[in-house]
C-alpha positions in Angstrom: 125.7 -14.7 -11.7 124.5 -15.8 -8.3 120.9 -15.3 -7.5 119.9 -14.8 -3.9 116.6 -16.5 -2.9 115.2 -14.3 -1.2 111.5 -15.0 0.6 110.7 -11.2 0.3 110.2 -12.0 -3.7 109.1 -15.3 -3.5 105.7 -16.4 -4.1 105.1 -17.4 -1.0 105.6 -13.9 0.2 102.4 -12.7 -1.0 99.4 -13.0 1.6 96.8 -14.2 -1.0 98.9 -17.3 -1.8 98.7 -18.2 1.8 94.8 -17.3 2.0 94.3 -19.3 -0.9 96.4 -22.3 0.7 94.7 -22.0 4.1 90.9 -21.8 2.2 92.0 -25.1 0.6 93.3 -26.6 3.5 90.1 -25.6 5.4 87.8 -27.1 2.5 89.8 -30.4 2.6 89.6 -31.1 6.2 85.9 -29.1 7.1 84.4 -29.4 3.0 82.4 -32.6 3.5 81.2 -31.3 6.8 79.9 -28.2 5.5 78.6 -29.9 2.1 76.8 -32.0 4.3 75.2 -29.1 6.4 75.0 -27.0 3.8 72.9 -29.6 1.9 70.8 -30.4 5.0 70.0 -26.9 5.3 68.9 -26.7 1.7 66.9 -29.8 1.9 65.2 -28.6 4.7 64.8 -25.2 3.0 63.2 -27.5 -0.4 61.0 -29.0 2.2 59.6 -25.9 3.5 59.3 -24.8 0.2 57.3 -27.7 -0.9 55.1 -27.2 2.1 54.7 -23.7 1.2 53.7 -24.8 -2.5 51.0 -27.7 -1.4 49.7 -25.2 1.2 49.3 -22.5 -1.5 47.7 -25.0 -4.3 45.5 -26.2 -1.0 44.4 -22.6 -0.8 43.8 -21.9 -3.8 41.5 -25.0 -4.1 39.5 -23.7 -0.9 39.4 -20.3 -2.7 38.1 -21.8 -6.2 35.5 -23.7 -4.3 34.7 -20.3 -2.3 34.5 -18.7 -5.5 32.1 -21.4 -7.4 30.0 -21.6 -4.0 29.6 -17.7 -3.8 28.9 -17.8 -7.6 26.4 -20.2 -7.3 24.9 -18.1 -4.6 24.8 -15.3 -6.4 22.9 -16.9 -9.6 20.2 -18.4 -6.8 19.8 -14.8 -5.1 19.7 -13.6 -8.7 16.8 -16.2 -9.9 15.4 -15.1 -6.4 15.2 -11.5 -7.0 13.6 -12.3 -10.7 11.2 -14.4 -8.9 10.3 -12.1 -6.3 10.2 -9.2 -9.4 7.7 -11.5 -11.4 5.6 -12.0 -8.8 5.3 -8.4 -7.4 4.8 -7.4 -10.8 1.8 -9.9 -11.0 0.5 -8.6 -7.7 1.1 -5.0 -9.0 -1.0 -6.1 -12.5 -3.8 -8.0 -10.3 -4.1 -5.2 -7.8 -4.7 -2.6 -11.0 -7.2 -4.5 -12.5 -9.2 -5.2 -8.9 -8.9 -1.2 -8.7 -10.5 -0.9 -12.1 -12.9 -2.8 -11.6 -13.8 -1.5 -8.4 -13.9 1.6 -10.1 -16.1 0.6 -12.7 -18.6 -1.1 -10.0 -18.6 2.5 -7.7 -19.2 4.4 -10.8 -21.9 2.3 -11.6 -23.0 2.6 -8.2 -23.1 6.5 -8.4 -24.9 6.4 -11.8 -27.5 4.4 -10.4 -28.0 6.0 -7.1 -27.9 9.7 -9.2 -30.6 7.7 -11.7 -32.6 6.6 -8.4 -32.6 10.3 -6.9 -33.5 11.8 -10.2 -36.7 8.9 -10.6 -37.6 10.0 -6.2 -37.2 13.6 -7.2 -39.7 13.3 -10.3 -41.9 11.1 -8.6 -42.1 13.5 -5.5 -42.5 16.4 -8.4 -45.4 14.5 -10.0 -46.9 13.9 -6.5 -46.7 17.6 -5.9 -48.1 18.7 -8.8 -51.1 15.9 -8.5 -51.8 17.2 -4.9 -51.3 21.1 -6.2 -53.9 20.2 -8.7 -56.3 18.2 -6.6 -56.4 21.0 -4.1 -56.9 23.7 -7.0 -59.7 21.3 -8.1 -61.3 20.8 -4.6 -61.2 24.5 -3.9 -63.0 25.3 -7.2 -65.5 22.7 -7.2 -66.3 24.1 -3.7 -66.7 27.3 -4.7 -68.8 25.8 -8.0 -70.8 23.7 -5.3 -71.3 26.6 -3.2 -72.8 29.1 -5.7 -74.7 26.5 -7.5 -75.7 23.8 -5.2 -78.9 24.6 -3.1 -79.5 22.1 -0.3 -81.6 20.0 -2.1 -79.3 19.3 -4.7 -76.7 18.6 -2.1 -78.7 16.2 -0.2 -79.3 14.0 -3.6 -75.7 14.1 -4.4 -74.9 12.8 -1.0 -77.3 10.3 -1.1 -76.1 9.2 -4.4 -72.1 9.2 -3.7 -73.6 6.9 -0.6 -75.5 4.4 -2.7 -72.4 4.2 -5.0 -69.8 3.6 -2.6 -70.2 -0.4 -2.2 -69.6 -0.6 -5.9 -66.4 1.2 -5.9 -65.3 -0.4 -2.9 -65.7 -3.6 -4.9 -63.7 -2.4 -7.7 -60.7 -1.2 -5.2 -60.9 -4.8 -3.6 -60.9 -6.8 -6.6 
C-alpha cells in the first residue's frame, strides 16, 4: 500500500495550526516587550489606584473631622439654646412675679383711694348735716328770740356776750 502524503490532509493544512504557530512566534519575538509594556501599564494603574485610595482615606478623615466639628457645634448650639430657654423662663417668672406684685399694689392703692373717698364723703355728709342743724337751730333760736325777747332783754344778752368774748377767745387760743 502506498500512502500518498498530501498536504491537503495534513496537520499543517489547518488554519488553527498556523494561527497558533504565528501566535507562538509573535510571543517569542515580542513577548518580553509586550510583558514589560503590560507590566508598566498595570503598575501605573496600581499607582493610580493607590493614589485614589490615599485620597479617599484623606477625604474620609476630613469628613470625620467635619462630622466631629458639626456635632460639637450642634452640642454647643443645643447648650446655648438650653441656656437661653432657662434665662427666658427665669425672666418670664420674674416678670410674672413683678406683675403680680404690681397688681397687688394697684389693688391696695385703689382700696385706699376708695376708703379715702368714703371718708371724705362721710365728712362732707357730717358737715352738711351740721350746717343744716346749725341753720335750723339758728332759725329756731331767731324765731324764739323774736317772739319772747324784748329790747331790754336783748341789750342785756348782747352786753353779756361782749363781756364773755375775751374769755372765749383765750380758751380758743390756748
